[in-house]
NUNUTI-602258 format. One record per residue: x, y, z of N, C-alpha, C, O, CB in turn. Coordinates in steps of 0.2 Angstrom, whole numbers, m for minus. Glycine has a CB too. Layout:
ROTOR   n_c1   n_c2   n_c3  ca_c1  ca_c2  ca_c3   c_c1   c_c2   c_c3   o_c1   o_c2   o_c3  cb_c1  cb_c2  cb_c3
ROTOR      X      Y      Z      X      Y      Z      X      Y      Z      X      Y      Z      X      Y      Z
...
***
This chain:
ROTOR   n_c1   n_c2   n_c3  ca_c1  ca_c2  ca_c3   c_c1   c_c2   c_c3   o_c1   o_c2   o_c3  cb_c1  cb_c2  cb_c3
ROTOR    179    912    142    183    907    147    178    903    150    172    905    152    187    911    152
ROTOR    179    897    151    175    892    155    179    889    160    185    887    159    171    887    150
ROTOR    176    888    166    179    884    171    175    878    173    169    879    174    181    889    177
ROTOR    178    873    174    174    867    176    177    864    183    183    862    183    174    861    171
ROTOR    173    864    188    176    863    195    175    855    196    175    851    192    172    867    200
ROTOR    175    854    203    176    847    205    169    845    207    168    842    212    180    847    211
ROTOR    164    845    202    157    842    204    158    835    203    163    832    201    152    845    199
ROTOR    153    831    205    153    824    205    154    822    198    152    824    193    146    821    207
ROTOR    159    817    197    161    814    191    155    810    188    154    805    190    167    811    192
ROTOR    152    812    183    147    809    179    150    806    173    146    805    168    141    813    177
ROTOR    156    804    173    160    802    167    164    807    164    163    813    165    155    799    161
ROTOR    168    805    159    173    810    156    169    814    151    167    811    145    179    807    153
ROTOR    168    820    152    164    824    147    169    827    142    175    828    144    159    829    150
ROTOR    167    829    136    171    833    132    168    840    131    163    842    131    170    830    124
ROTOR    173    845    132    172    852    132    176    855    127    182    855    126    173    855    139
ROTOR    172    859    123    175    863    117    178    869    119    175    873    123    170    864    111
ROTOR    184    871    117    188    877    118    188    880    111    191    878    106    195    876    121
ROTOR    185    886    110    185    890    104    191    894    103    196    894    107    179    895    104
ROTOR    191    897     97    197    901     95    197    907    100    192    910    101    197    903     88
ROTOR    203    909    102    204    915    107    200    913    113    196    918    116    201    921    104
ROTOR    200    907    116    196    905    122    201    900    126    206    898    123    190    902    120
ROTOR    199    899    132    202    894    136    197    890    140    192    893    142    208    896    140
ROTOR    199    885    143    195    881    148    199    878    153    205    876    151    190    876    145
ROTOR    197    877    159    200    874    164    196    869    167    190    870    168    203    879    170
ROTOR    198    863    169    194    858    172    198    854    178    204    853    178    193    852    167
ROTOR    194    853    183    196    849    189    193    843    189    194    839    194    195    853    195
ROTOR    189    841    184    185    835    184    187    830    179    183    825    178    178    836    184
ROTOR    193    831    176    195    826    171    192    826    164    193    822    160    194    819    174
ROTOR    189    832    163    185    832    156    191    832    151    196    834    152    181    839    156
ROTOR    189    830    145    193    831    139    191    837    136    186    839    134    191    825    134
ROTOR    197    841    135    196    848    132    198    848    125    204    845    123    200    853    136
ROTOR    194    850    120    196    849    113    196    856    110    192    861    112    191    845    110
ROTOR    200    857    104    199    863    100    202    861     93    205    856     92    204    868    103
ROTOR    199    864     88    201    863     81    203    870     78    202    875     81    196    859     78
ROTOR    205    869     72    207    875     68    213    878     70    214    884     69    201    880     69
ROTOR    218    875     73    225    877     74    229    877     68    231    872     66    228    873     80
ROTOR    230    883     65    234    884     60    240    888     63    245    885     66    231    888     54
ROTOR    241    894     62    246    898     65    244    899     72    249    901     76    247    905     61
ROTOR    238    898     74    237    898     81    241    893     86    243    889     83    229    897     82
ROTOR    241    895     92    245    891     97    240    888    102    237    891    105    251    895    100
ROTOR    240    881    102    237    877    107    241    876    113    247    873    112    233    871    105
ROTOR    239    878    119    244    876    125    240    872    130    235    875    133    246    883    128
ROTOR    242    866    131    239    862    136    243    862    143    249    861    143    239    855    134
ROTOR    240    864    148    243    864    155    241    859    159    234    859    160    243    872    158
ROTOR    245    856    163    243    850    167    246    850    174    252    851    174    244    844    164
ROTOR    242    850    179    245    849    186    242    842    189    237    842    191    243    855    191
ROTOR    247    837    188    245    830    190    243    830    197    238    826    199    250    825    188
ROTOR    247    833    202    245    832    209    239    835    211    236    833    216    251    836    213
ROTOR    237    841    208    230    844    209    224    841    205    219    843    207    231    852    209
ROTOR    226    838    200    221    835    195    217    841    192    211    840    190    216    831    199
ROTOR    221    846    190    219    852    186    222    852    179    228    852    179    219    858    190
ROTOR    218    854    174    221    854    167    218    861    164    212    862    166    220    848    163
ROTOR    221    863    159    219    869    156    221    869    148    226    866    147    221    876    159
ROTOR    217    871    144    219    872    137    217    879    134    211    881    135    215    866    133
ROTOR    222    882    131    221    888    128    222    888    120    226    884    118    226    894    131
ROTOR    218    891    117    218    892    109    220    899    108    215    903    107    212    889    105
ROTOR    226    901    107    228    908    106    229    910     99    231    905     95    234    910    110
ROTOR    228    916     97    228    918     90    234    922     88    237    921     83    222    922     88
ROTOR    236    926     92    242    931     91    247    931     97    245    929    102    239    938     90
ROTOR    253    933     95    258    933    101    257    937    107    257    935    112    264    934     98
ROTOR    257    944    106    257    948    111    251    953    112    249    956    107    264    952    111
ROTOR    248    954    117    242    958    118    244    965    119    250    967    122    239    956    125
ROTOR    240    970    116    242    977    117    239    978    124    236    974    128    237    981    112
ROTOR    242    984    127    240    986    134    233    986    135    231    986    141    244    992    136
ROTOR    229    988    130    221    989    131    217    983    129    211    983    128    219    995    128
ROTOR    220    977    129    217    971    126    212    969    131    213    968    137    222    965    125
ROTOR    206    967    129    200    965    133    199    957    132    195    954    136    194    969    132
ROTOR    202    955    127    201    947    125    208    944    127    212    943    122    199    946    118
ROTOR    209    943    133    216    940    135    217    933    132    223    932    130    216    939    143
ROTOR    212    929    131    214    922    128    216    923    121    218    918    118    207    918    129
ROTOR    215    928    117    217    929    110    224    929    109    227    928    104    214    936    108
ROTOR    228    931    115    235    932    114    239    927    118    237    925    124    237    939    116
ROTOR    245    925    116    249    919    119    251    922    126    250    918    131    255    917    115
ROTOR    253    928    126    256    930    133    251    931    138    251    928    144    260    937    132
ROTOR    245    934    137    240    935    142    235    929    142    233    927    148    236    941    140
ROTOR    235    925    137    231    919    137    234    913    142    230    910    146    230    916    130
ROTOR    240    912    141    243    907    145    243    910    153    241    905    157    251    906    143
ROTOR    244    916    154    244    918    161    237    918    164    236    916    170    246    926    161
ROTOR    232    919    160    225    918    162    223    911    164    220    910    169    220    921    157
ROTOR    226    906    160    224    899    161    228    897    168    225    894    172    227    894    156
ROTOR    234    899    169    238    898    175    234    901    181    233    898    186    245    901    175
ROTOR    232    907    180    228    910    186    222    906    188    220    905    194    226    917    184
ROTOR    218    904    183    212    900    184    214    893    187    210    891    191    208    899    177
ROTOR    219    890    185    221    884    187    223    885    195    222    880    199    227    881    184
ROTOR    226    890    197    228    892    204    221    892    208    221    889    213    232    898    204
ROTOR    216    895    205    210    896    209    207    889    210    203    888    214    205    900    205
ROTOR    208    884    205    206    877    206    210    873    210    209    867    211    205    874    199
ROTOR    216    876    213    220    872    218    227    870    215    230    866    219    216    866    220
ROTOR    228    872    209    235    870    206    240    875    209    239    881    211    234    871    199
ROTOR    246    872    209    252    876    211    256    877    204    258    872    201    256    873    217
ROTOR    259    883    203    263    884    197    269    880    197    271    878    191    265    891    196
ROTOR    271    878    203    277    874    203    276    866    200    281    863    199    280    873    210
ROTOR    270    864    200    268    858    198    265    857    191    263    852    188    263    855    203
ROTOR    265    863    187    262    863    181    267    862    175    272    864    176    258    870    179
ROTOR    265    858    170    269    857    165    265    859    158    259    859    159    271    849    164
ROTOR    268    860    153    265    862    147    267    858    141    272    855    140    267    870    145
ROTOR    262    858    136    262    855    130    260    859    125    254    863    126    259    848    129
ROTOR    263    860    119    262    865    114    260    862    107    263    857    106    267    870    113
ROTOR    256    865    104    254    862     97    252    868     93    248    873     95    249    856     97
ROTOR    253    868     86    251    873     82    257    877     79    262    875     79    246    877     85
ROTOR    256    883     78    261    888     76    263    887     69    269    888     67    267    888     81
ROTOR    259    884     65    261    883     58    262    889     54    259    895     56    256    879     54
ROTOR    266    889     48    267    894     44    261    894     38    262    891     33    274    894     41
ROTOR    255    896     40    250    896     35    249    901     30    246    900     25    243    895     39
ROTOR    252    907     31    251    912     26    258    915     23    262    917     27    248    918     30
ROTOR    258    914     17    264    916     13    265    924     13    270    926     12    264    913      6
ROTOR    260    927     14    260    935     13    262    938     20    262    944     20    253    937     11
ROTOR    264    934     25    266    937     31    272    942     30    277    939     27    267    932     37
ROTOR    272    948     32    277    953     30    283    953     35    288    956     34    275    960     29
ROTOR    282    949     41    287    949     46    293    944     44    292    940     40    284    947     53
ROTOR    299    944     47    304    939     46    302    933     48    303    928     45    310    941     50
ROTOR    298    932     54    295    926     57    288    926     55    285    931     55    297    925     64
ROTOR    285    920     53    278    919     52    275    921     59    277    920     64    277    912     49
ROTOR    268    922     58    264    923     64    264    917     69    264    917     75    257    925     62
ROTOR    264    911     65    265    905     69    271    904     73    271    902     79    264    899     65
ROTOR    277    906     70    283    906     74    283    911     79    286    909     85    289    907     69
ROTOR    280    916     78    280    921     84    276    919     89    277    920     95    278    928     81
ROTOR    270    916     88    266    913     93    269    908     97    269    908    103    259    910     90
ROTOR    273    904     94    277    899     98    282    902    102    283    900    108    280    893     93
ROTOR    286    907     99    291    910    103    289    914    109    292    913    114    295    915     98
ROTOR    283    917    108    280    921    114    277    916    119    278    917    125    275    926    112
ROTOR    274    911    117    272    905    121    277    902    125    276    902    131    268    900    117
ROTOR    283    901    122    288    898    126    291    903    131    293    901    137    294    895    121
ROTOR    292    909    129    295    914    133    290    915    139    293    916    145    296    921    129
ROTOR    284    915    138    279    916    143    279    911    148    279    912    154    272    917    141
ROTOR    279    905    146    280    899    150    286    899    154    287    897    160    279    892    146
ROTOR    292    901    151    298    901    154    298    906    160    300    905    165    304    903    149
ROTOR    295    912    158    295    917    163    291    915    170    292    917    175    291    924    160
ROTOR    285    911    168    281    908    174    284    902    177    282    900    182    274    906    171
ROTOR    290    900    175    293    894    178    290    887    176    290    883    180    294    895    185
ROTOR    286    887    170    283    881    168    287    878    163    287    881    157    275    883    166
ROTOR    289    871    164    293    868    158    288    866    153    282    863    154    296    862    161
ROTOR    291    866    147    287    863    141    290    856    140    296    855    139    289    867    134
ROTOR    286    851    141    288    844    141    287    841    135    289    835    133    284    840    147
ROTOR    283    844    130    282    841    123    279    846    119    276    851    121    277    835    124
ROTOR    280    846    112    278    851    108    277    847    101    281    843     99    283    857    107
ROTOR    272    850     97    271    848     90    270    855     87    264    856     86    266    842     89
ROTOR    275    858     85    274    865     82    277    866     75    282    862     73    276    870     87
ROTOR    275    871     72    278    873     65    275    869     60    269    866     60    285    871     65
ROTOR    278    868     54    276    865     48    271    870     45    271    876     45    272    859     50
ROTOR    267    867     40    262    871     36    255    868     36    251    869     31    265    871     29
ROTOR    254    864     41    247    861     41    243    862     47    246    864     53    247    853     40
ROTOR    237    862     47    233    863     53    232    857     58    234    852     56    226    865     51
ROTOR    230    859     64    229    853     69    223    854     73    220    860     73    235    854     74
ROTOR    221    849     76    215    848     80    218    845     87    222    840     86    209    844     78
ROTOR    216    847     92    218    844     99    213    841    103    207    843    103    222    849    103
ROTOR    215    836    107    211    833    112    216    833    118    221    829    118    208    826    110
ROTOR    214    836    124    218    836    129    214    833    135    209    835    137    220    844    131
ROTOR    217    827    138    214    824    143    215    827    150    221    827    152    216    816    143
ROTOR    210    829    153    211    833    159    213    828    165    215    830    170    205    836    161
ROTOR    212    821    164    213    817    169    221    814    169    223    812    174    209    811    169
ROTOR    224    814    163    230    811    162    235    816    159    241    815    160    230    805    158
ROTOR    233    822    156    238    827    153    240    824    146    245    828    144    243    828    158
ROTOR    237    819    144    239    817    137    236    822    132    230    823    132    237    810    136
ROTOR    240    824    127    238    829    122    238    825    115    243    822    113    242    835    121
ROTOR    232    824    112    232    820    106    231    826    100    227    830    101    225    815    106
ROTOR    236    825     96    236    830     90    234    827     84    238    822     82    243    833     90
ROTOR    229    829     80    227    827     74    229    832     68    228    838     69    220    825     73
ROTOR    233    829     63    235    834     58    235    830     51    239    825     51    242    837     59
ROTOR    232    832     46    232    829     39    232    821     39    237    819     37    238    832     36
ROTOR    228    818     43    227    811     42    232    808     47    232    801     48    229    808     36
ROTOR    236    811     51    240    809     56    238    810     63    234    815     64    247    812     55
ROTOR    239    806     68    237    807     75    243    804     79    245    799     79    230    803     77
ROTOR    245    809     84    250    807     89    248    809     96    245    814     97    257    810     86
ROTOR    251    806    100    250    808    108    257    811    110    262    809    109    248    802    112
ROTOR    256    817    114    261    820    117    260    819    125    264    822    129    262    827    115
***
């Protein structure tokens, strides 16, 4: 986990979020991640506080002894929200954008693919926290890369030669 506070703004920097990781920024940085297949990317934004966070979660639900909270949609989202609160955000002002959750593996033995389960748990966690999902680009069968603008909350999704803003 990386946290970027309100130091003097030296221009919009780009900060990379790895797999099973998250970052929070209060200085308008652009948070990026790539390699979202069945993984779920969650962009959280509080416009009034100027705080944004991006999580790249791999699996839906953490076991009770999980030490890598960002790896799981349920605990990863909660960890980003907690860090955003420490940066001055109010959960009542946070909105969410989702991307990823593709059905990448045909050998998945569950009724739902891992991507579908990631999206379902992500949505349920956000609902439990009272955070509305205002945009989503989920499902399908292709990977995605994300650029999340910490100053505006715009999520740019790149997938198979296509680029769109949420």
